[in-house]
N, C-alpha and C positions, 0 to 999 in steps of 0.2 A: 760426911755422908758421901757415899758413892752408890752407883747404880747397883753394884754387886750386893749391897746391904739388903736389897729387897728382892733377892732371886727367888724363884718358885711362884706358885700361883698367887695372883694378886687379889687383894680383897676388893670389896665394892667401892664405888666412887667416893661416897661419903667418908668411908674411913680413910681412904688415900689422901683425900684433901685434909681431913682432920689431923692426920698424923704427917702432913706434908711430905708424902712419899713421891719420889720422882716416877715418871712414866705414864702419867695420866694421858689418855687418848680420847678426844671428843669429836663428834661429827655435827656440824652445824647446818641448819636449814632455814629458810624463810617461809613461813605459813603460806597457804594459798591466798589469792587475792579475795578481799572482802565481798566482792560482787560475784564470786564463782558460784555456780549452782550446787546445791546439795550433792548431786549425782557426780559433779566434777570433783568436788571437795573429797568425796568417798573414793573415787579412783586415784586422785593424787596420793592419798593416805596409803591405799593399797600398794601402789607401786613403790612408794618410799619405804615401806616396812619390808618389801621384798628386797630392795637394794640394800637395806641396813642389815638384814639377817646374817648374812656370811661374814660381816665385819667384825674384828676383834676390837671393838670400842667399849669404853667404860661408860659412855653416856651420850646423850643428844642435847644439843643446844638449840632451842627455837628462839629465833630473833623477834624482837618487837620493832617494827619498822616505823619511823617517824619522818615527817617532812623536814629536811635539813637545809631548806633553801636559804635560812638566815646565816648559816656557816659560810656560804660562798655566794657573792653576787652574780658570778657567771652562770650562764644557762646550764641547767642540770642536763648531762649528756643522755640520761635515760629518764623518762617521766617519773614523777612520784605516783605510785598507785598503792592505796591503802590496802593492808592485808589483814587477815584474820587475827584476832587476839591469840597470841601464842598459848596462853593457859587453857583457853576454849578449845583450840585445835588439839592440844595434847589430851586433854580430859575427854573430848567427845569423839576424836577420831583416831587416836594412836593408842587405843587400849591393848593393841597386840605388841606394843613395845615393852619389853620385859626388863629394861634397865632404867636407870634414873634420867630424868630430863632437866636441864638447866633452862629456867624460863627467864628471858630478859624482860625487864621492865623499864621502858623510858618514863621515869617517874613524873616527869613534867606534864604528861598527858593525862594523868589520873587525880582525881580528888583524893584527899587524904582518906576519907571513908572507903572509897572503892579500893584503895591500896591496901587498907587495913582488912577489908572483907577477904581479899584474895590471900593475904598472909594467914588469916585466921582459918581458912578452909584448905589451904595447901598441905599436903601430906609429906612431911620431911623425909619419910622413907622412900618416896618415889620423886620428889621434887626439890631442886635447889633453885636459888634466884640469883639474878645479877641486876643490879640497879645501874641505870645509866642516867647521867645528868643531862642538863640542857646542852645543846649542840653549839650554843654561843651565850655570852653574858647578856645579850640584849633580847634573848627569847623570853616570852612571857610564859609562866609556868603555873600549874596548879599545885604542884608539890615540889619543893627543891630537894636536892639530894641529900642534904643534912637532916632535913625533916623525915624524908623517907627512911634514912637509917634509924632515927629515933622511934618512928612507928613500928618498924621491925622489932626493935628491942623491947617496946612496950607490948606488942601484941604476940609475936612469934619468935623469940630469940633462939629457939632450937632449930629454925629453918637455916640451913647453911646458906650463907650469903657471899657472893663475890662482887668484884668491882672491875671496872674497865681500866686499862692502862694503855698509854699511848707513847711510844717512843719518841715520835716527832714533837710532842708537846715538851718532852724533856729537853730536846734539842733547842727548842725555842726558848724555854724558860728556866731550865736547869733545876727544877723543883718537882718533877713528876714522882721522884722516889719518896719525897716528903709528903706528897698527896696520898701516895700508896700507904705509908705508915699512919697518916690520919685516919684513912678509911679502916685500917686494921683496928685502930682504937675504937672505931665505932661499930665494930662487929664483922668486918670483911675477913674471911679465912682463905681466900683464894683470888686470883685475878686472871682475866682473860684479856690478851692483848688485841689491839687493832691489827689488821692485817700487816704482816712483816714482809716488806721488801727491801728496806734498808737495814741491814744487819748491824751496822756500825752504831746507828741510833739506838738500836735495842740493847746492844752489849754495853754501851755507855750507861744506859739506864739501870740495867741489871747490876753492874759493877757498883755504881753509886749506891743502889738499894742495898746490896749485900753488905758493904762496908759500913753504911749507916746503921743497918741492923746490929752489926757487931759492936759498933761504938755505943750503942744504947743497951746492949745486953738482950736484944729482941731476936726471937727466931724468925727468919724469913719464910713467908708464906709461898705456896706453889704459884708459879706464873706459868699460864698456858698460852703458848704462842700460836697465833692464828696463821694459817697457810691457805692461800687462795690461788687457784690457777688463773691466768690471763691468756685467752685464746685469741684476743683480737686488740687492735689498736683502740676501738671504741670502749672496751672493757678497761683498758689501761687509762684512758681519759676519764673514765668514771671514778676509778680509783684515786686518781689524782684529785678530781673535784671533792672527794670525800675528806681530803687532807692527808692522804698516804704519800710518804716521799718515796718516789721511784728513782733510784740512782740512774744517771745518764747511761752508764755502761750497761745496766740491765735493760733499759728501754731499747738501746741500740741492739742488744742480743736478740730481743723479742721482735723488734721492727724488722730486722733483716734476715731473721731466720727463715728458712724454707718451710718450717712447720712451727709456727709461733707457739702453738699449745704444747707441743713436744719440749720446746726450749723452756717454756715457763715451768713445765713439770720438772726438768732436770735442775733448774734453779731453786725450785721449792724444796727438793731433796737436798740440795747442797746447803741451803739455808738451815734446814732442820739438823743436819749432821753438824753444822758449825755451831749452832746453839746448844745442841746436846753435849758436845765437847766442852764448850765454854761453861755451862752450868755445872756439869759434873766436876769440872776443875775448881770451881768456886764453892762446891758443896751446896749449890742452889736447887731447891726442888722445882722441877719443871715438867711440863707436858705440852702437847700439841692439840690444837683444834683444827681440823681439816673442814674448810668452808665450801659448801655447796649452794650457790645462789644463782647460778646461770640457768637459763632455760634451754640452752643449746645442748642437743644429745651428746655430741662429742665431748663437750666440757663435763657434763654430768658423769658420763662413763669414766673420763679421766680422773676426775675427783674421787670416784669410788676406788679406782686403782691406786691413787695416792694414799688414801687412807689405809689400805692393805699394805703398802710399802712402808708407811710410817709405822704401822703396828709391827712389822717386821723388824724395823730398826730398833724400836723399844724393846722388843724381845731380846734381840742380840745384846743390847746394853745391859739387860737385867742379868744375862748369863755371864757377863765379863767378871 
């Protein structure tokens, strides 16, 4: 498979993922805070749709935020602030969005009945899902990830489902590619990565995954790599708290740059090009997710520009 195999107008997100076509581009957001007023939520949604309108993206990711203090005993750099349910935000406030939405579900937060109700009413033409397991093995959950996969298979098997993939976890345990294959067997047809700053961790994972797929005679599924800008050392600290590996050289580049946001932007583009080249060489279907979770105006604007540049990169790859 090469990028050139899919030159021309690209199909919708669901078809691209079902057929494991390279070049998927998503844009991800966090829903407004749960305590926001209806007027403020409406305002945020309008601004969001205005920002998204000119972007050449295939879909939107809406994150489901959970308290992950069990993951790390250190003090959280930014306080945990509960947000709106992403499915509710999409259904009630983003009606103007004309492309698919990928709804995250931290399944441990939900009773099995609630999860089944959401699956039963979700429209597979407009909605895809990503199930996220507990942030640690010690966390108390209402529904575990395996049972969540089973519920989806029982209630709504036609709803496209993705899983989370973490390069750092592969570096620690060496078995993330096997987790991916196990999730495939339970119905996952695509994966979205944690934020990528350490390209080496990610390339090791993808390499192991591709060659394990070949040894089993299994087709690899699309992996969508998440890119996120880091405009301050506080943001860098939070990313680390979440378990993202930031290489020392990259931290130094951002820390000592005259414009940390511009340097982060440059590095994000370099990561995207590196991963696109690597995946094309392996015949691995890939895409990118540009994450926008900052509330700083400069970072929001830069993230929108990054999505436009990644879209341009993917168009160039399709024309090769």
